[in-house]
VMD Tcl script that builds the backbone (N, CA, C; Angstrom):
set m [mol new atoms 402]
animate dup $m
set s [atomselect $m all]
$s set {name element resname resid chain x y z} {
  {N N MET 1 A 106.787 171.654 114.626}
  {CA C MET 1 A 107.671 170.743 114.124}
  {C C MET 1 A 107.129 169.411 113.333}
  {N N PRO 2 A 108.142 168.991 112.190}
  {CA C PRO 2 A 107.440 168.750 110.957}
  {C C PRO 2 A 106.849 167.376 111.086}
  {N N LYS 3 A 105.923 166.572 110.644}
  {CA C LYS 3 A 105.892 165.190 110.918}
  {C C LYS 3 A 106.193 164.530 110.513}
  {N N LYS 4 A 106.708 163.637 111.257}
  {CA C LYS 4 A 107.546 162.375 110.648}
  {C C LYS 4 A 106.526 161.360 109.437}
  {N N ALA 5 A 107.532 161.281 108.269}
  {CA C ALA 5 A 106.154 160.238 107.205}
  {C C ALA 5 A 106.316 159.297 108.292}
  {N N LEU 6 A 105.414 158.398 107.634}
  {CA C LEU 6 A 104.813 156.920 108.041}
  {C C LEU 6 A 105.579 155.922 107.593}
  {N N PHE 7 A 106.735 155.858 106.397}
  {CA C PHE 7 A 107.561 155.026 105.740}
  {C C PHE 7 A 108.547 156.409 104.953}
  {N N ASP 8 A 109.806 155.489 105.670}
  {CA C ASP 8 A 110.801 156.267 105.460}
  {C C ASP 8 A 111.109 155.287 103.888}
  {N N ARG 9 A 112.280 156.621 103.512}
  {CA C ARG 9 A 113.122 156.183 102.107}
  {C C ARG 9 A 113.296 154.452 102.004}
  {N N ASN 10 A 114.296 154.262 102.989}
  {CA C ASN 10 A 114.660 152.905 102.984}
  {C C ASN 10 A 113.534 151.894 103.454}
  {N N THR 11 A 112.643 152.184 104.012}
  {CA C THR 11 A 111.153 151.038 104.281}
  {C C THR 11 A 110.619 151.063 103.062}
  {N N THR 12 A 110.032 152.117 102.194}
  {CA C THR 12 A 109.568 152.132 100.871}
  {C C THR 12 A 110.389 151.232 100.228}
  {N N LYS 13 A 111.581 151.304 99.580}
  {CA C LYS 13 A 112.352 150.461 99.200}
  {C C LYS 13 A 112.223 148.986 99.493}
  {N N SER 14 A 112.662 148.654 100.612}
  {CA C SER 14 A 112.121 147.599 101.230}
  {C C SER 14 A 110.930 146.771 100.834}
  {N N PHE 15 A 109.907 147.863 101.158}
  {CA C PHE 15 A 108.669 147.167 100.410}
  {C C PHE 15 A 108.996 146.826 99.150}
  {N N ALA 16 A 109.231 147.821 98.178}
  {CA C ALA 16 A 109.367 147.818 96.120}
  {C C ALA 16 A 109.719 146.482 95.975}
  {N N TRP 17 A 110.607 145.987 96.723}
  {CA C TRP 17 A 111.581 144.286 96.621}
  {C C TRP 17 A 111.124 143.413 96.993}
  {N N ALA 18 A 109.736 143.397 98.426}
  {CA C ALA 18 A 108.911 142.402 98.861}
  {C C ALA 18 A 108.004 142.161 97.725}
  {N N ILE 19 A 107.107 142.979 96.945}
  {CA C ILE 19 A 106.234 143.369 96.245}
  {C C ILE 19 A 106.304 142.000 94.946}
  {N N PRO 20 A 107.450 141.954 94.459}
  {CA C PRO 20 A 107.230 140.915 93.157}
  {C C PRO 20 A 107.271 139.588 93.917}
  {N N VAL 21 A 108.542 139.274 95.037}
  {CA C VAL 21 A 108.205 138.540 95.672}
  {C C VAL 21 A 106.992 137.815 96.068}
  {N N VAL 22 A 106.612 138.416 96.757}
  {CA C VAL 22 A 104.754 137.795 97.232}
  {C C VAL 22 A 104.284 137.297 95.370}
  {N N LEU 23 A 104.105 138.317 94.917}
  {CA C LEU 23 A 103.902 137.961 93.786}
  {C C LEU 23 A 104.312 137.012 92.712}
  {N N VAL 24 A 105.418 136.449 93.009}
  {CA C VAL 24 A 105.622 134.939 92.344}
  {C C VAL 24 A 105.103 134.313 93.313}
  {N N GLY 25 A 105.252 133.917 94.715}
  {CA C GLY 25 A 104.758 133.131 95.640}
  {C C GLY 25 A 103.372 132.558 95.102}
  {N N ALA 26 A 102.514 134.021 94.629}
  {CA C ALA 26 A 100.967 133.696 94.524}
  {C C ALA 26 A 100.987 133.395 93.158}
  {N N VAL 27 A 101.859 133.442 92.553}
  {CA C VAL 27 A 101.576 132.966 90.993}
  {C C VAL 27 A 102.490 131.367 90.770}
  {N N PHE 28 A 103.140 131.032 91.636}
  {CA C PHE 28 A 104.262 129.610 91.299}
  {C C PHE 28 A 103.898 129.613 93.036}
  {N N PRO 29 A 102.824 128.339 93.643}
  {CA C PRO 29 A 102.348 127.870 94.906}
  {C C PRO 29 A 103.576 126.978 94.831}
  {N N ALA 30 A 103.729 126.579 96.382}
  {CA C ALA 30 A 104.538 125.112 96.294}
  {C C ALA 30 A 104.008 123.891 95.615}
  {N N GLU 31 A 105.326 123.341 95.203}
  {CA C GLU 31 A 105.065 122.166 94.227}
  {C C GLU 31 A 103.805 121.114 95.105}
  {N N ALA 32 A 103.096 120.762 94.621}
  {CA C ALA 32 A 102.061 119.794 95.295}
  {C C ALA 32 A 103.046 118.449 95.385}
  {N N ALA 33 A 102.441 117.696 96.375}
  {CA C ALA 33 A 103.203 116.235 96.389}
  {C C ALA 33 A 102.884 115.683 94.809}
  {N N ASP 34 A 103.515 114.976 94.740}
  {CA C ASP 34 A 103.306 114.584 92.880}
  {C C ASP 34 A 103.459 113.143 92.669}
  {N N ILE 35 A 102.507 112.166 92.782}
  {CA C ILE 35 A 102.372 110.652 92.520}
  {C C ILE 35 A 103.301 110.279 91.218}
  {N N ASN 36 A 103.322 110.938 90.688}
  {CA C ASN 36 A 104.523 110.389 89.481}
  {C C ASN 36 A 105.691 110.256 89.859}
  {N N GLY 37 A 106.407 108.957 88.861}
  {CA C GLY 37 A 107.858 109.258 89.194}
  {C C GLY 37 A 108.223 107.560 89.216}
  {N N ASN 38 A 109.625 107.548 89.555}
  {CA C ASN 38 A 109.703 105.639 90.393}
  {C C ASN 38 A 110.023 106.158 91.619}
  {N N TRP 39 A 109.814 104.675 92.261}
  {CA C TRP 39 A 109.340 104.285 93.987}
  {C C TRP 39 A 109.527 103.364 94.081}
  {N N ALA 40 A 110.572 103.180 95.085}
  {CA C ALA 40 A 111.356 101.613 96.007}
  {C C ALA 40 A 110.487 101.090 97.147}
  {N N ARG 41 A 109.924 100.201 96.941}
  {CA C ARG 41 A 109.005 99.341 97.493}
  {C C ARG 41 A 110.065 99.202 98.902}
  {N N GLY 42 A 109.003 99.993 100.563}
  {CA C GLY 42 A 109.750 99.609 101.370}
  {C C GLY 42 A 110.761 98.174 101.943}
  {N N ASP 43 A 110.677 97.762 101.395}
  {CA C ASP 43 A 111.094 96.078 101.747}
  {C C ASP 43 A 112.471 95.875 100.554}
  {N N GLY 44 A 112.440 96.557 99.713}
  {CA C GLY 44 A 113.910 96.786 99.146}
  {C C GLY 44 A 113.466 95.537 98.078}
  {N N ASN 45 A 112.132 94.707 97.756}
  {CA C ASN 45 A 112.279 93.798 96.804}
  {C C ASN 45 A 111.692 94.079 95.381}
  {N N ALA 46 A 111.162 95.659 95.180}
  {CA C ALA 46 A 110.332 96.078 93.677}
  {C C ALA 46 A 110.668 97.512 93.987}
  {N N ARG 47 A 110.901 98.112 92.589}
  {CA C ARG 47 A 111.236 99.017 92.268}
  {C C ARG 47 A 109.709 99.569 90.926}
  {N N VAL 48 A 108.725 100.487 90.868}
  {CA C VAL 48 A 107.988 100.923 90.030}
  {C C VAL 48 A 108.341 102.156 89.500}
  {N N ARG 49 A 107.673 102.411 88.162}
  {CA C ARG 49 A 107.169 103.828 88.080}
  {C C ARG 49 A 105.864 103.892 87.312}
  {N N ILE 50 A 105.597 104.782 88.454}
  {CA C ILE 50 A 104.084 105.486 88.316}
  {C C ILE 50 A 103.748 106.781 87.250}
  {N N ALA 51 A 103.272 106.443 86.305}
  {CA C ALA 51 A 102.553 107.443 85.188}
  {C C ALA 51 A 101.390 107.634 84.457}
  {N N PRO 52 A 100.812 108.739 84.110}
  {CA C PRO 52 A 100.003 108.224 83.565}
  {C C PRO 52 A 99.666 107.271 82.353}
  {N N CYS 53 A 98.181 106.691 82.308}
  {CA C CYS 53 A 98.383 105.332 81.070}
  {C C CYS 53 A 96.774 105.640 81.064}
  {N N GLY 54 A 96.326 106.556 79.815}
  {CA C GLY 54 A 94.811 106.853 79.549}
  {C C GLY 54 A 94.560 107.898 80.920}
  {N N ALA 55 A 93.007 107.508 81.180}
  {CA C ALA 55 A 92.499 108.449 81.996}
  {C C ALA 55 A 92.592 107.840 83.418}
  {N N ASP 56 A 93.906 106.691 83.547}
  {CA C ASP 56 A 94.481 106.412 85.110}
  {C C ASP 56 A 95.379 106.538 84.871}
  {N N LEU 57 A 96.651 105.650 86.132}
  {CA C LEU 57 A 97.534 106.198 86.575}
  {C C LEU 57 A 97.696 104.531 86.482}
  {N N CYS 58 A 99.272 104.366 86.077}
  {CA C CYS 58 A 99.660 102.901 86.208}
  {C C CYS 58 A 100.895 102.612 86.763}
  {N N ALA 59 A 101.097 101.853 87.682}
  {CA C ALA 59 A 102.204 101.435 88.399}
  {C C ALA 59 A 102.722 100.288 87.824}
  {N N VAL 60 A 104.040 100.259 86.886}
  {CA C VAL 60 A 104.447 99.186 86.676}
  {C C VAL 60 A 106.080 98.498 86.864}
  {N N ASN 61 A 105.637 97.528 87.603}
  {CA C ASN 61 A 107.108 97.120 88.255}
  {C C ASN 61 A 108.481 97.303 86.992}
  {N N THR 62 A 109.513 98.067 87.665}
  {CA C THR 62 A 110.538 98.473 86.703}
  {C C THR 62 A 111.880 97.359 87.498}
  {N N TRP 63 A 111.890 96.970 88.224}
  {CA C TRP 63 A 112.714 95.886 88.540}
  {C C TRP 63 A 112.227 94.880 90.063}
  {N N ILE 64 A 112.275 93.829 90.294}
  {CA C ILE 64 A 111.991 92.955 91.271}
  {C C ILE 64 A 113.035 92.107 91.519}
  {N N LYS 65 A 113.533 91.999 93.247}
  {CA C LYS 65 A 114.732 91.445 93.261}
  {C C LYS 65 A 114.636 90.309 93.381}
  {N N PRO 66 A 115.729 89.254 92.824}
  {CA C PRO 66 A 115.623 88.078 92.350}
  {C C PRO 66 A 115.147 87.217 93.357}
  {N N GLY 67 A 114.390 86.408 92.817}
  {CA C GLY 67 A 113.812 85.337 94.378}
  {C C GLY 67 A 112.571 85.554 95.328}
  {N N THR 68 A 112.351 86.924 94.734}
  {CA C THR 68 A 111.119 87.791 94.868}
  {C C THR 68 A 109.812 86.684 94.043}
  {N N PRO 69 A 108.943 85.942 94.826}
  {CA C PRO 69 A 107.414 85.284 94.187}
  {C C PRO 69 A 106.307 85.931 93.970}
  {N N LYS 70 A 105.679 85.476 93.078}
  {CA C LYS 70 A 104.412 86.644 92.416}
  {C C LYS 70 A 104.859 87.753 91.885}
  {N N GLU 71 A 105.957 87.981 91.673}
  {CA C GLU 71 A 105.881 89.776 91.010}
  {C C GLU 71 A 107.132 89.501 90.024}
  {N N LYS 72 A 106.809 90.066 89.028}
  {CA C LYS 72 A 107.871 90.038 87.861}
  {C C LYS 72 A 108.338 91.206 86.953}
  {N N GLU 73 A 108.931 92.326 86.158}
  {CA C GLU 73 A 108.891 93.134 85.866}
  {C C GLU 73 A 108.523 93.279 84.638}
  {N N GLY 74 A 107.448 94.267 84.813}
  {CA C GLY 74 A 106.810 94.892 83.571}
  {C C GLY 74 A 104.938 94.333 83.926}
  {N N ASP 75 A 104.766 94.141 85.138}
  {CA C ASP 75 A 103.732 93.878 85.981}
  {C C ASP 75 A 103.365 95.450 86.434}
  {N N LYS 76 A 102.099 95.088 86.313}
  {CA C LYS 76 A 101.282 96.426 86.245}
  {C C LYS 76 A 99.812 96.805 86.601}
  {N N LEU 77 A 99.881 97.615 87.424}
  {CA C LEU 77 A 98.806 97.812 88.525}
  {C C LEU 77 A 98.458 99.450 87.686}
  {N N VAL 78 A 96.638 98.883 87.919}
  {CA C VAL 78 A 95.873 100.257 87.227}
  {C C VAL 78 A 95.548 100.684 88.254}
  {N N MET 79 A 95.626 102.253 88.394}
  {CA C MET 79 A 94.741 102.810 89.809}
  {C C MET 79 A 93.580 103.848 88.665}
  {N N SER 80 A 92.598 104.010 89.383}
  {CA C SER 80 A 91.244 105.047 88.936}
  {C C SER 80 A 91.507 105.060 90.238}
  {N N ILE 81 A 92.529 106.380 90.565}
  {CA C ILE 81 A 92.518 107.475 91.847}
  {C C ILE 81 A 92.161 108.909 91.687}
  {N N LYS 82 A 91.580 109.605 92.691}
  {CA C LYS 82 A 91.446 111.582 92.317}
  {C C LYS 82 A 91.798 111.879 93.521}
  {N N GLU 83 A 93.345 112.970 93.510}
  {CA C GLU 83 A 93.206 113.467 94.787}
  {C C GLU 83 A 91.795 114.316 95.556}
  {N N ASP 84 A 92.240 113.689 96.725}
  {CA C ASP 84 A 91.269 114.302 97.712}
  {C C ASP 84 A 91.520 115.546 98.425}
  {N N SER 85 A 92.646 115.779 98.647}
  {CA C SER 85 A 93.353 116.864 99.133}
  {C C SER 85 A 94.704 116.425 98.818}
  {N N GLU 86 A 95.740 117.470 99.305}
  {CA C GLU 86 A 97.079 117.802 98.867}
  {C C GLU 86 A 97.668 116.554 99.145}
  {N N GLY 87 A 98.097 115.642 98.131}
  {CA C GLY 87 A 99.254 114.596 98.693}
  {C C GLY 87 A 98.314 113.590 99.001}
  {N N SER 88 A 96.876 113.063 99.389}
  {CA C SER 88 A 95.669 112.252 99.538}
  {C C SER 88 A 95.538 111.705 97.947}
  {N N TYR 89 A 95.227 110.846 97.832}
  {CA C TYR 89 A 94.636 109.850 96.895}
  {C C TYR 89 A 93.600 108.884 97.144}
  {N N SER 90 A 92.518 108.679 96.714}
  {CA C SER 90 A 91.957 107.310 96.953}
  {C C SER 90 A 91.498 106.912 95.936}
  {N N GLY 91 A 90.545 105.849 95.594}
  {CA C GLY 91 A 89.722 105.199 94.481}
  {C C GLY 91 A 89.944 103.845 94.409}
  {N N THR 92 A 90.412 103.318 93.128}
  {CA C THR 92 A 90.779 101.779 93.536}
  {C C THR 92 A 91.667 101.447 92.308}
  {N N ALA 93 A 92.247 100.159 92.207}
  {CA C ALA 93 A 93.131 100.055 91.225}
  {C C ALA 93 A 92.740 98.635 90.994}
  {N N PHE 94 A 93.331 98.157 89.943}
  {CA C PHE 94 A 92.873 96.506 89.521}
  {C C PHE 94 A 94.469 96.113 88.745}
  {N N ASP 95 A 94.572 95.246 89.382}
  {CA C ASP 95 A 95.603 93.907 88.650}
  {C C ASP 95 A 95.425 93.015 87.884}
  {N N PRO 96 A 95.936 93.285 86.602}
  {CA C PRO 96 A 95.417 92.434 85.806}
  {C C PRO 96 A 96.326 91.496 85.380}
  {N N GLN 97 A 97.085 90.820 86.390}
  {CA C GLN 97 A 98.209 89.795 86.719}
  {C C GLN 97 A 97.291 88.990 87.524}
  {N N ARG 98 A 97.009 88.990 88.381}
  {CA C ARG 98 A 96.094 88.804 89.001}
  {C C ARG 98 A 94.221 88.292 88.881}
  {N N ASP 99 A 93.984 89.547 88.305}
  {CA C ASP 99 A 92.190 89.810 88.069}
  {C C ASP 99 A 91.768 90.208 89.104}
  {N N LEU 100 A 92.258 90.929 90.352}
  {CA C LEU 100 A 91.902 91.194 91.941}
  {C C LEU 100 A 91.581 92.997 91.225}
  {N N SER 101 A 90.279 93.160 91.665}
  {CA C SER 101 A 90.482 94.685 92.338}
  {C C SER 101 A 90.571 94.925 94.091}
  {N N TYR 102 A 91.109 96.167 93.823}
  {CA C TYR 102 A 91.466 96.863 95.146}
  {C C TYR 102 A 90.784 98.317 95.675}
  {N N LYS 103 A 90.117 98.256 96.526}
  {CA C LYS 103 A 90.182 99.746 97.192}
  {C C LYS 103 A 91.381 100.324 97.505}
  {N N LEU 104 A 91.637 101.571 97.315}
  {CA C LEU 104 A 93.006 102.384 97.505}
  {C C LEU 104 A 93.145 103.214 97.766}
  {N N THR 105 A 94.134 103.685 98.872}
  {CA C THR 105 A 94.678 104.878 99.464}
  {C C THR 105 A 95.914 105.456 99.301}
  {N N VAL 106 A 96.502 106.401 98.925}
  {CA C VAL 106 A 97.551 107.219 98.515}
  {C C VAL 106 A 97.993 108.116 99.122}
  {N N LYS 107 A 98.775 108.226 99.926}
  {CA C LYS 107 A 99.388 109.661 100.440}
  {C C LYS 107 A 100.993 109.669 100.364}
  {N N VAL 108 A 101.003 110.942 99.220}
  {CA C VAL 108 A 102.239 111.073 99.256}
  {C C VAL 108 A 102.756 112.200 99.962}
  {N N ASP 109 A 104.215 112.085 100.552}
  {CA C ASP 109 A 104.853 113.507 101.022}
  {C C ASP 109 A 105.911 113.767 100.984}
  {N N GLY 110 A 105.960 114.216 100.233}
  {CA C GLY 110 A 107.730 114.481 99.831}
  {C C GLY 110 A 108.407 113.526 98.622}
  {N N ALA 111 A 109.310 112.736 99.467}
  {CA C ALA 111 A 109.590 111.671 98.514}
  {C C ALA 111 A 109.328 110.696 99.358}
  {N N ARG 112 A 108.213 110.436 100.314}
  {CA C ARG 112 A 107.497 109.513 100.146}
  {C C ARG 112 A 106.436 109.069 100.132}
  {N N MET 113 A 106.010 107.642 100.089}
  {CA C MET 113 A 104.547 107.716 99.705}
  {C C MET 113 A 103.628 106.114 100.534}
  {N N THR 114 A 103.105 105.921 101.274}
  {CA C THR 114 A 102.355 105.144 101.795}
  {C C THR 114 A 100.962 104.593 100.516}
  {N N THR 115 A 101.167 103.496 100.591}
  {CA C THR 115 A 99.843 102.708 99.542}
  {C C THR 115 A 98.959 101.895 100.691}
  {N N LYS 116 A 97.371 101.661 100.682}
  {CA C LYS 116 A 96.754 100.736 101.320}
  {C C LYS 116 A 95.676 100.162 100.716}
  {N N GLY 117 A 96.059 99.042 100.095}
  {CA C GLY 117 A 94.846 98.387 99.572}
  {C C GLY 117 A 93.948 97.574 99.869}
  {N N CYS 118 A 92.825 97.817 100.106}
  {CA C CYS 118 A 92.170 96.784 100.602}
  {C C CYS 118 A 91.156 95.671 99.854}
  {N N VAL 119 A 90.533 94.535 100.261}
  {CA C VAL 119 A 90.007 93.755 99.416}
  {C C VAL 119 A 88.976 93.032 100.424}
  {N N ILE 120 A 87.460 92.612 99.452}
  {CA C ILE 120 A 86.993 91.574 100.165}
  {C C ILE 120 A 85.605 93.021 101.594}
  {N N ALA 121 A 85.371 93.747 100.595}
  {CA C ALA 121 A 84.830 94.580 101.095}
  {C C ALA 121 A 85.069 95.587 102.389}
  {N N GLY 122 A 86.912 95.810 101.948}
  {CA C GLY 122 A 87.714 96.322 103.050}
  {C C GLY 122 A 88.259 95.506 104.344}
  {N N LEU 123 A 87.632 94.418 104.673}
  {CA C LEU 123 A 88.239 93.484 105.303}
  {C C LEU 123 A 89.492 93.251 105.309}
  {N N ILE 124 A 90.182 93.014 104.298}
  {CA C ILE 124 A 91.785 92.910 104.303}
  {C C ILE 124 A 92.215 93.848 103.965}
  {N N CYS 125 A 93.468 94.584 104.314}
  {CA C CYS 125 A 94.108 95.597 103.968}
  {C C CYS 125 A 95.453 95.302 104.102}
  {N N LYS 126 A 96.371 96.029 103.597}
  {CA C LYS 126 A 97.894 96.181 103.541}
  {C C LYS 126 A 98.482 97.281 103.433}
  {N N GLY 127 A 99.493 97.750 103.779}
  {CA C GLY 127 A 99.461 99.058 103.881}
  {C C GLY 127 A 101.125 99.018 103.288}
  {N N VAL 128 A 101.998 99.715 101.932}
  {CA C VAL 128 A 103.046 99.434 101.719}
  {C C VAL 128 A 104.196 101.240 101.973}
  {N N ASP 129 A 105.327 101.091 102.405}
  {CA C ASP 129 A 105.949 102.303 102.236}
  {C C ASP 129 A 106.657 102.385 100.961}
  {N N TRP 130 A 106.984 103.466 100.578}
  {CA C TRP 130 A 107.906 104.251 99.517}
  {C C TRP 130 A 108.772 104.882 99.576}
  {N N THR 131 A 109.954 104.991 98.589}
  {CA C THR 131 A 110.499 106.382 98.909}
  {C C THR 131 A 110.809 106.201 97.148}
  {N N ARG 132 A 110.479 107.853 96.890}
  {CA C ARG 132 A 111.021 108.253 95.508}
  {C C ARG 132 A 112.478 108.289 95.432}
  {N N ILE 133 A 112.447 107.299 94.042}
  {CA C ILE 133 A 113.971 107.152 93.331}
  {C C ILE 133 A 114.402 108.046 92.223}
  {N N ASN 134 A 115.393 108.192 92.202}
  {CA C ASN 134 A 115.304 108.943 90.288}
  {C C ASN 134 A 116.146 108.532 89.782}
}
mol reanalyze $m
mol bondsrecalc $m
mol representation Tube
mol addrep $m
């Protein structure tokens, strides 16, 4: 009685098709959470564009809801942050309009972002939710 082959012809064809798919996945990993782009603040009062500016990232107000106090279009936050793990960033931020520096953490998860800024040695902190916009 002849021995049955470990892989028949159809199984071999299936593996032959799967190998390029696996290799493409290895060469092009899933897209990491990218902080760059346009974001709308959760309270609906502001929109920003985050993009590289020199060695840092800058968040520039592109739209402010009329009547929002202490903010205007063009205000900039300079962020000196590094990615700690996929989608998590930490470092410092400088607000030149108010001459304030913050300890900053950012978490990007797809189309959602949460920022947390702290002042006075981390005693006063505020978190803000954002949604990615086109």
